[in-house]
C-alpha positions as semicolon CSV with decimal commas, in nm:
position;residue;x (nm);y (nm);z (nm)
1;X;0,409;1,954;4,288
2;X;0,592;1,625;4,234
3;X;0,334;1,533;3,971
4;X;0,399;1,857;3,783
5;X;0,776;1,801;3,791
6;X;0,728;1,448;3,659
7;X;0,510;1,564;3,370
8;X;0,753;1,845;3,289
9;X;1,043;1,600;3,274
10;X;0,832;1,369;3,056
11;X;0,753;1,648;2,811
12;X;1,117;1,752;2,780
13;X;1,225;1,392;2,719
14;X;0,957;1,360;2,452
15;X;1,068;1,670;2,263
16;X;1,429;1,549;2,274
17;X;1,327;1,211;2,127
18;X;1,131;1,386;1,852
19;X;1,436;1,597;1,774
20;X;1,662;1,294;1,729
21;X;1,427;1,134;1,476
22;X;1,370;1,451;1,271
23;X;1,741;1,528;1,250
24;X;1,817;1,177;1,128
25;X;1,532;1,179;0,873
26;X;1,662;1,510;0,740
27;X;2,018;1,378;0,712
28;X;1,897;1,067;0,528
29;X;1,692;1,284;0,290
30;X;1,996;1,500;0,211
31;X;2,197;1,189;0,131
32;X;1,921;1,066;-0,101
33;X;1,903;1,403;-0,278
34;X;2,278;1,397;-0,337
35;X;2,271;1,035;-0,454
36;X;2,474;0,910;-0,159
37;X;2,223;0,699;0,029
38;X;1,979;0,417;-0,025
39;X;1,828;0,414;0,322
40;X;1,466;0,506;0,380
41;X;1,425;0,870;0,483
42;X;1,160;0,801;0,744
43;X;1,129;0,692;1,104
44;X;1,229;0,334;1,023
45;X;1,537;0,454;0,839
46;X;1,628;0,676;1,134
47;X;1,591;0,383;1,374
48;X;1,813;0,169;1,148
49;X;2,082;0,437;1,164
50;X;2,062;0,443;1,543
51;X;2,072;0,063;1,567
52;X;2,393;0,056;1,361
53;X;2,578;0,274;1,613
54;X;2,771;0,156;1,920
55;X;2,522;0,109;2,203
56;X;2,251;0,138;1,936
57;X;2,013;-0,094;2,120
58;X;2,033;0,116;2,435
59;X;1,975;0,429;2,230
60;X;1,666;0,275;2,071
61;X;1,520;0,195;2,411
62;X;1,598;0,549;2,523
63;X;1,384;0,667;2,231
64;X;1,108;0,430;2,341
65;X;1,114;0,596;2,681
66;X;1,118;0,941;2,521
67;X;0,816;0,874;2,299
68;X;0,635;0,714;2,591
69;X;0,702;1,027;2,793
70;X;0,565;1,243;2,512
71;X;0,248;1,033;2,500
72;X;0,215;1,066;2,878
73;X;0,261;1,444;2,870
74;X;0,016;1,495;2,583
75;X;-0,237;1,269;2,752
76;X;-0,203;1,458;3,078
77;X;-0,262;1,787;2,896
78;X;-0,576;1,644;2,739
79;X;-0,715;1,514;3,068
80;X;-0,575;1,744;3,335
81;X;-0,541;2,077;3,152
82;X;-0,730;2,357;3,321
83;X;-0,811;2,717;3,256
84;X;-1,005;2,913;2,996
85;X;-0,736;2,859;2,733
86;X;-0,778;2,482;2,750
87;X;-1,075;2,457;2,518
88;X;-1,236;2,129;2,415
89;X;-1,068;2,140;2,072
90;X;-0,725;2,177;2,235
91;X;-0,795;1,879;2,460
92;X;-0,903;1,667;2,164
93;X;-0,593;1,772;1,971
94;X;-0,366;1,678;2,261
95;X;-0,552;1,350;2,303
96;X;-0,499;1,268;1,936
97;X;-0,130;1,346;1,960
98;X;-0,105;1,133;2,276
99;X;-0,243;0,837;2,080
100;X;-0,005;0,913;1,792
101;X;0,302;0,914;2,016
102;X;0,179;0,604;2,197
103;X;0,170;0,428;1,859
104;X;0,518;0,559;1,774
105;X;0,642;0,440;2,114
106;X;0,500;0,094;2,054
107;X;0,639;0,071;1,699
108;X;0,984;0,180;1,822
109;X;0,972;-0,077;2,101
110;X;0,882;-0,351;1,852
111;X;1,171;-0,240;1,631
112;X;1,414;-0,239;1,923
113;X;1,302;-0,581;2,044
114;X;1,280;-0,746;1,702
115;X;1,600;-0,629;1,542
116;X;1,435;-0,394;1,294
117;X;1,211;-0,638;1,110
118;X;0,892;-0,514;0,949
119;X;0,755;-0,353;0,636
120;X;0,863;-0,009;0,523
121;X;0,662;0,304;0,587
122;X;0,571;0,320;0,219
123;X;0,438;-0,037;0,220
124;X;0,244;0,029;0,540
125;X;0,084;0,341;0,394
126;X;-0,021;0,156;0,082
127;X;-0,147;-0,139;0,286
128;X;-0,363;0,080;0,509
129;X;-0,497;0,266;0,206
130;X;-0,582;-0,060;0,028
131;X;-0,767;-0,188;0,335
132;X;-0,958;0,137;0,373
133;X;-1,059;0,144;0,006
134;X;-1,228;-0,196;0,048
135;X;-1,462;-0,060;0,316
136;X;-1,806;0,083;0,239
137;X;-1,754;0,441;0,125
138;X;-1,383;0,362;0,127
139;X;-1,296;0,625;-0,131
140;X;-1,471;0,888;0,079
141;X;-1,286;0,776;0,392
142;X;-0,947;0,775;0,221
143;X;-1,017;1,107;0,050
144;X;-1,122;1,260;0,382
145;X;-0,804;1,132;0,544
146;X;-0,600;1,289;0,266
147;X;-0,780;1,622;0,302
148;X;-0,730;1,608;0,680
149;X;-0,357;1,550;0,639
150;X;-0,334;1,833;0,386
151;X;-0,515;2,059;0,631
152;X;-0,286;1,959;0,917
153;X;0,019;2,029;0,702
154;X;-0,116;2,369;0,599
155;X;-0,195;2,461;0,960
156;X;0,150;2,352;1,077
157;X;0,320;2,556;0,805
158;X;0,106;2,867;0,858
159;X;0,140;2,860;1,235
160;X;0,517;2,823;1,198
161;X;0,535;3,111;0,951
162;X;0,330;3,327;1,191
163;X;0,565;3,232;1,478
164;X;0,281;3,106;1,695
165;X;0,524;2,869;1,865
166;X;0,689;3,161;2,046
167;X;0,388;3,179;2,278
168;X;0,475;2,830;2,402
169;X;0,839;2,908;2,474
170;X;0,990;3,082;2,775
171;X;1,154;3,348;2,561
172;X;1,212;3,572;2,863
173;X;1,503;3,353;2,972
174;X;1,667;3,365;2,627
175;X;1,924;3,616;2,513
176;X;1,832;3,825;2,210
177;X;2,059;3,622;1,984
178;X;1,927;3,291;2,114
179;X;1,568;3,401;2,056
180;X;1,649;3,496;1,696
181;X;1,811;3,159;1,631
182;X;1,527;2,962;1,790
183;X;1,272;3,168;1,596
184;X;1,449;3,093;1,267
185;X;1,464;2,723;1,356
186;X;1,094;2,717;1,435
187;X;0,986;2,904;1,123
188;X;1,198;2,719;0,866
189;X;1,165;2,382;1,033
190;X;0,792;2,414;1,093
191;X;0,720;2,515;0,733
192;X;0,924;2,221;0,600
193;X;0,743;1,982;0,832
194;X;0,407;2,116;0,719
195;X;0,507;2,073;0,353
196;X;0,583;1,704;0,409
197;X;0,249;1,645;0,586
198;X;0,057;1,826;0,310
199;X;0,241;1,642;0,030
200;X;0,167;1,305;0,193
201;X;-0,198;1,407;0,219
202;X;-0,208;1,495;-0,151
203;X;-0,086;1,147;-0,244
204;X;-0,353;0,987;-0,024
205;X;-0,618;1,206;-0,186
206;X;-0,493;1,102;-0,531
207;X;-0,513;0,737;-0,421
208;X;-0,879;0,790;-0,334
209;X;-0,961;0,970;-0,659
210;X;-0,789;0,706;-0,874
211;X;-0,896;0,417;-0,648
212;X;-0,535;0,301;-0,647
213;X;-0,364;0,235;-0,310
214;X;-0,023;0,242;-0,480
215;X;-0,061;0,618;-0,519
216;X;-0,034;0,656;-0,140
217;X;0,314;0,724;-0,009
218;X;0,490;0,709;0,323
219;X;0,735;0,974;0,443
220;X;1,026;0,827;0,244
221;X;0,843;0,817;-0,091
222;X;0,689;1,158;-0,023
223;X;1,032;1,309;0,029
224;X;1,171;1,135;-0,281
225;X;0,884;1,281;-0,485
226;X;1,030;1,629;-0,430
227;X;1,314;1,531;-0,665
228;X;1,059;1,501;-0,949
229;X;0,981;1,874;-0,942
230;X;1,125;2,120;-1,197
231;X;1,401;2,219;-0,955
232;X;1,511;1,857;-0,923
233;X;1,680;1,731;-0,607
234;X;1,739;2,080;-0,471
235;X;1,384;2,105;-0,338
236;X;1,445;1,785;-0,144
237;X;1,771;1,930;-0,013
238;X;1,584;2,241;0,107
239;X;1,306;2,039;0,272
240;X;1,559;1,799;0,427
241;X;1,756;2,087;0,578
242;X;1,426;2,221;0,708
243;X;1,354;1,889;0,880
244;X;1,700;1,893;1,038
245;X;1,632;2,244;1,165
246;X;1,296;2,129;1,302
247;X;1,479;1,855;1,489
248;X;1,712;2,116;1,641
249;X;1,407;2,328;1,723
250;X;1,267;2,025;1,908
251;X;1,582;2,023;2,122
252;X;1,524;2,393;2,189
253;X;1,165;2,310;2,286
254;X;1,296;2,049;2,530
255;X;1,493;2,331;2,692
256;X;1,260;2,631;2,677
257;X;0,905;2,500;2,622
258;X;0,657;2,605;2,891
259;X;0,541;2,271;3,027
């Protein structure tokens, strides 16, 4: 029983940490779209914003704890999950996300301890792509990674549009109005999140096809690319608002998610 309470608290802390980062990325992206900001609209840019605040260092370490808790909760679901609904694919998916959040936790801890030094997300993406392209069958590997990211983005967007997330929330304890608001947050925010994943995957795929690692883009450059569409910066504004809403939805998940 104590173990279950611990894992539940860990999951809620993790969703709250995710919410903070998505809200900040969305705010930074809005500022870029309106020409009022030069900061990177990615996780590193969000951490820089936090570090600049009073008690910023303490807030960064709180995020480290939050992401560590998310990794712990996802890992526990992968290893300890029981029942007919916990299929092998679900366990693998949770295991992959546990590794992802463990990496985010480590990167955030390095940032907090080192004063924010390090290459940008865009440079990291291009560096990893360049290294992968040098491997045997590198173009195939990079192209496969791009297709995988496109697929993940499409799945995230479709599942959000179909409101699949409601099955994971304790909607019975919500009022009718609260449920409507949370549903809107999940749909709009989830679709925007999926769009960003898919767009990043497209750039990686293009890097493989053209054998040019500079075509790969991190979150910041991917978001900035939305300003090059026929609708100009307004698409970025729409996606950025969606990311903010997804951050708020993460806070709602911290409150009502069945853990």
